[in-house]
C-alpha positions in Angstrom: -8.8 -41.1 -6.1 -9.2 -39.6 -2.6 -12.6 -40.0 -1.0 -14.1 -38.5 2.2 -17.3 -39.7 3.5 -19.1 -37.3 6.0 -21.9 -38.5 8.2 -23.3 -37.7 11.6 -22.5 -41.1 12.8 -21.8 -44.6 11.7 -24.9 -46.3 13.0 -25.0 -49.5 10.9 -21.4 -49.9 9.7 -22.0 -48.7 6.1 -19.2 -46.2 6.2 -16.8 -49.0 7.2 -18.0 -51.2 4.4 -17.6 -48.4 1.8 -14.2 -47.5 3.1 -13.0 -51.1 2.9 -14.2 -51.5 -0.7 -12.6 -48.3 -1.8 -9.3 -49.1 -0.3 -9.5 -52.6 -1.9 -9.7 -50.8 -5.3 -6.5 -48.8 -4.5 -8.2 -45.5 -3.5 -7.4 -43.5 -0.4 -10.6 -43.2 1.7 -11.4 -41.5 5.0 -14.6 -41.2 7.0 -15.6 -38.2 9.2 -18.4 -38.6 11.8 -19.7 -36.0 14.2 -20.5 -38.5 16.9 -19.0 -41.8 18.3 -20.7 -44.9 16.8 -23.2 -46.3 19.3 -22.3 -49.8 18.3 -18.5 -49.2 18.4 -17.8 -49.3 14.8 -14.3 -48.2 13.8 -14.4 -44.4 13.6 -11.8 -43.0 11.4 -12.0 -39.3 12.1 -14.6 -38.5 14.9 -15.3 -34.9 16.0 -17.2 -36.0 19.3 -19.4 -33.0 19.0 -21.8 -32.2 21.8 -25.5 -32.4 21.5 -25.8 -35.8 19.8 -29.5 -35.9 19.2 -29.6 -39.7 18.5 -28.8 -40.2 22.3 -32.0 -41.2 23.9 -32.0 -38.3 26.4 -31.3 -35.8 23.7 -33.9 -37.2 21.4 -36.4 -36.8 24.2 -35.3 -33.2 24.7 -35.6 -32.6 21.0 -39.0 -34.1 20.7 -40.2 -32.2 23.8 -39.0 -28.8 22.3 -40.5 -29.7 18.9 -44.0 -30.4 20.6 -43.8 -27.1 22.6 -42.9 -25.2 19.3 -45.7 -26.8 17.4 -48.3 -26.0 20.2 -47.1 -22.3 20.1 -47.1 -22.2 16.3 -50.7 -23.5 15.9 -52.2 -21.6 18.8 -50.8 -18.2 18.0 -53.3 -15.7 16.4 
């Protein structure tokens, strides 16, 4: 069986564990992540996309934009 796991990032190593288990059972398994693992887990296919919103600076920007949007949404007539 061929398996492809897709996740924004491998934050806790779960993708690596699943991949090892599937390969142990004779399956072909690949993992695709959008961003590099912050804890340096082995990334199989990493797209290195921009705007990683789990990065602290980007998370702050995302939260600020959300707050502004929320204020505009609830104060409009």
